Steps between C-alpha positions, in 0.01 A plus 500: 500500500611287805270484788800525730774754481836452656746796485832535679700798600816421690413263779131602509239292293146633422246228435183644342166330461415619153133446415387866561198449274381233754611685803788262522289203607676173550425226239682158481761639267582787718514297821745272315701797374532662834618153657752445222644854533531468878671154459756647268556818710536306828795324356690826403703605806594834321137617559472742791121571490188430296208729446157347419235729346229521240478684163260782463289626780457182690712244695285189455125466502502130592463189307367471146141399543454431123723191548291348779237328292770339274807450734329459838175346405511212744716387801760316273558798283496738798767276676721522189464873480574538866826299471621765257389774747664336799836457315517876443375596856749273652781658284389840617486395868849344472645756275859569628542861380312799646179561322322831482144536378380828337127512505256745325138463431335160559671230696239234534507131564814341360647860488468506885677168517789631288512819714502316835791277388711799426741637763421862451146618376469852377160614385349812350254684700198398287584125485218255586534150639284199573455128452125464410522137397194390713298697258614269224437176692865374533754467776847602564644149556739384768834592346374847399317574824822392682707740329235773549485429880876500532512839341212664682414285806196274522239758627575764228510234225177338597328836541595600151373171355179498698397849410623491151480881468717749323680739722742796476869548568471607860330177597743305290782648701317409814467152396868485404444464124669834447813628676519852348251736324602758255322743270323339211742441208805501732496136609754385229723791560507442875552124437797580284641726788446221750670248267801735464528516884474121518750457224748722680505256792697169520315253271604192708366668808161583333469139391597350833238726680227374265611138560511540874156656513354213289685249732333656806157427349585131559432405858774229508780609740794664348786259428868559571544551124218748507669703771855479343369650173413813697868561543614404142489865400818566704694288248395704194677760300192711517534517890859625471392746232214640714701535811796670311257735327336603838840557669623706201171691456436398148222313322555109474506333163388150569588224270275223632767270622 
């Protein structure tokens, strides 16, 4: 059985962490598989939305501690392992397609990182969150903490790391980890509905909006090319389709061109 499931229905792809017997904890192979899947999906312009979820009753209970004494036993080993993690987290942060996380049960450590790097984060009411790595004696290094801070803001990220406590979904929403709360067992259903709404929009526009939001994280002044890209949509078939559909009071069928 593969530790990562990838299933497609139309323009929507569901990526499932598939180690339910281990609460979907992330080992080296799973980090690698997630990164490889995202790399492949990023290059497919026919995709409209990706859902990230966990098999069974939990999203992801963090990293696989059983590997630490063998694969992260000293600084050199930890650096090599971190390089693998960074590649996947960078792929998540720069992923061009809309990404929806469906969260049930435990969302701990690396699971919180995966959630924070998703665009829409839907959680069941009983989900729990936290990054208790200070209780294990290791740090979230610069590349990881940078992504964490960009997602939540410095004060929230540092508070979560310093206390290292486990908290519920309401606090997670307050921190910005969760964007929507649903009844337990309904997160994936709501994520699928959200993905369908996203997929009904113009895919080029969705990808541009993600790109523009990332660009604005860069403090460098916007260039003329950056500003010009904000008007490129007016030269697309999807723009003509959207306007014509609105005028004629019908649903648009966007082609992504």
